[in-house]
C-alpha positions as CSV (number, residue, x, y, z in Angstrom):
1,M,-0.2,-0.1,0.0
2,N,2.7,2.5,0.8
3,S,4.5,1.9,-2.8
4,L,1.2,2.5,-4.0
5,R,1.1,6.0,-2.4
6,K,4.4,6.8,-3.6
7,F,3.8,5.8,-6.9
8,V,0.6,8.2,-6.9
9,S,2.2,11.3,-5.2
10,S,5.5,10.8,-8.1
11,V,2.5,10.8,-11.0
12,K,0.7,13.9,-9.5
13,V,4.0,15.6,-9.2
14,L,4.7,14.6,-12.9
15,A,1.4,15.5,-14.1
16,V,1.6,19.1,-12.4
17,T,5.3,19.3,-13.9
18,L,4.1,18.4,-17.2
19,V,1.0,21.0,-17.1
20,L,4.0,23.8,-16.3
21,L,6.0,23.1,-19.0
22,L,3.1,22.5,-21.9
23,S,2.0,26.1,-20.2
24,F,5.3,27.9,-20.4
25,F,6.2,26.6,-24.1
26,S,2.8,26.1,-26.1
27,S,3.0,27.3,-29.4
28,A,-0.1,30.0,-28.3
29,A,2.3,31.9,-25.7
30,M,5.3,31.7,-28.0
31,A,3.2,33.5,-30.7
32,D,3.1,36.6,-28.5
33,E,6.4,36.9,-28.7
34,A,7.6,39.3,-31.8
35,T,11.3,38.9,-32.5
36,C,12.4,42.5,-33.6
37,I,15.7,44.1,-35.0
38,V,16.3,47.9,-33.7
39,R,18.1,50.5,-35.8
40,G,19.9,53.1,-34.2
41,P,20.2,55.3,-31.9
42,I,20.7,57.4,-35.0
43,T,21.8,60.8,-34.5
44,I,19.8,63.6,-36.4
45,E,21.9,67.0,-36.3
46,N,20.2,70.3,-37.8
47,G,17.2,68.5,-39.2
48,S,19.0,65.4,-41.0
49,F,20.5,62.1,-40.8
50,D,22.4,59.6,-43.0
51,Y,22.6,56.3,-41.5
52,S,24.1,53.3,-43.0
53,K,24.6,49.8,-41.1
54,T,25.8,46.5,-42.4
55,R,24.2,43.2,-40.4
56,D,24.1,39.4,-40.6
57,V,20.6,38.1,-40.5
58,N,18.7,35.0,-40.3
59,E,15.6,34.9,-42.6
60,F,13.0,37.9,-41.1
61,T,9.9,38.7,-42.3
62,V,9.7,42.2,-41.9
63,R,5.6,42.9,-41.0
64,S,6.5,46.7,-39.1
65,A,9.0,49.4,-39.1
66,I,7.6,51.4,-36.1
67,V,10.0,55.0,-35.5
68,S,10.7,56.3,-32.0
69,L,10.7,59.9,-31.5
70,P,10.9,62.4,-28.8
71,V,7.1,63.5,-28.5
72,G,6.0,66.5,-30.5
73,E,9.3,65.9,-32.7
74,S,8.3,65.3,-36.5
75,G,10.4,65.3,-39.9
76,T,10.9,62.8,-43.4
77,I,12.1,60.3,-44.0
78,D,13.6,60.5,-47.7
79,S,14.8,56.9,-48.3
80,I,14.8,53.3,-47.0
81,K,17.2,50.8,-48.7
82,I,17.7,47.3,-47.4
83,T,20.3,45.2,-49.7
84,G,20.4,41.9,-49.3
85,P,23.5,39.6,-49.3
86,D,22.9,38.9,-53.0
87,G,23.6,42.7,-53.5
88,K,19.6,42.8,-54.7
89,P,17.2,45.3,-53.1
90,E,15.0,43.9,-50.7
91,L,13.4,46.8,-49.5
92,G,13.1,50.3,-50.9
93,C,10.9,52.9,-49.5
94,P,10.2,56.4,-51.4
95,T,10.0,59.7,-49.6
96,V,7.4,59.7,-46.7
97,K,6.3,62.7,-45.2
98,D,5.1,63.7,-41.6
99,V,6.7,60.9,-39.5
100,K,6.6,61.3,-36.0
101,N,6.3,58.9,-33.3
102,G,4.6,55.9,-33.5
103,T,4.4,55.9,-37.3
104,D,4.7,52.5,-38.8
105,L,6.9,53.1,-42.4
106,I,5.7,49.1,-43.6
107,P,2.1,50.7,-45.5
108,A,4.3,53.4,-47.3
109,C,7.3,51.3,-48.4
110,G,5.0,48.7,-50.1
111,G,4.1,46.0,-47.4
112,P,5.8,43.1,-45.3
113,V,9.6,42.0,-46.5
114,V,11.9,39.1,-46.4
115,L,15.1,39.4,-45.1
116,K,17.1,37.0,-46.7
117,T,20.0,35.0,-44.5
118,G,23.2,36.8,-44.9
119,E,24.8,40.3,-44.4
120,N,22.1,42.8,-45.0
121,I,22.7,46.5,-45.8
122,Y,20.5,48.7,-44.3
123,A,20.7,52.5,-45.1
124,A,18.4,55.5,-44.4
125,K,17.8,59.4,-45.1
126,G,16.0,62.3,-43.0
127,S,15.5,65.5,-43.2
128,D,13.1,68.4,-41.8
129,F,13.3,67.2,-38.2
130,G,12.3,69.5,-35.9
131,P,10.9,71.6,-34.0
132,N,14.2,70.5,-31.9
133,G,16.3,69.4,-35.0
134,N,18.9,67.7,-32.8
135,I,18.2,64.3,-31.4
136,K,20.1,61.4,-30.0
137,S,17.6,59.1,-29.6
138,F,15.5,58.3,-33.0
139,K,15.4,54.2,-33.7
140,I,13.4,52.3,-36.3
141,T,12.1,49.1,-34.9
142,L,11.9,46.3,-37.8
143,C,9.4,43.4,-36.5
144,D,7.9,40.5,-37.4
145,D,4.6,41.1,-36.1
146,F,1.7,44.0,-37.0
147,S,2.5,46.2,-34.4
């Protein structure tokens, strides 16, 4: 009888452990976590910036590109270009005016884009940022979810 109680107790502990593991690592729980690549901080001086960065990435679908600026600041993104490891453009974005904190650039850039695995070059230019015109905390966050 004693060994039966130990067995039942062990099964209960195992069942609770299994439930906890499944709740922490279920696909529904994992689906809520977005993967993001932050570009910046980019320094804006006298209302403009010119930024270029090379980075190795795994294949990544960019579904949102959210601008982070201080409240009250706005400006124009003159161009964004992401070049893939094969040297071909993966994303090209025309001029986007009245960009402010929280603006998603992907709709203006033609929708989601897949970055290929390898060395990608991210380049962006902007102008007419103000009213301050000198900002050290400008960022663009590329995410694989629709933020």
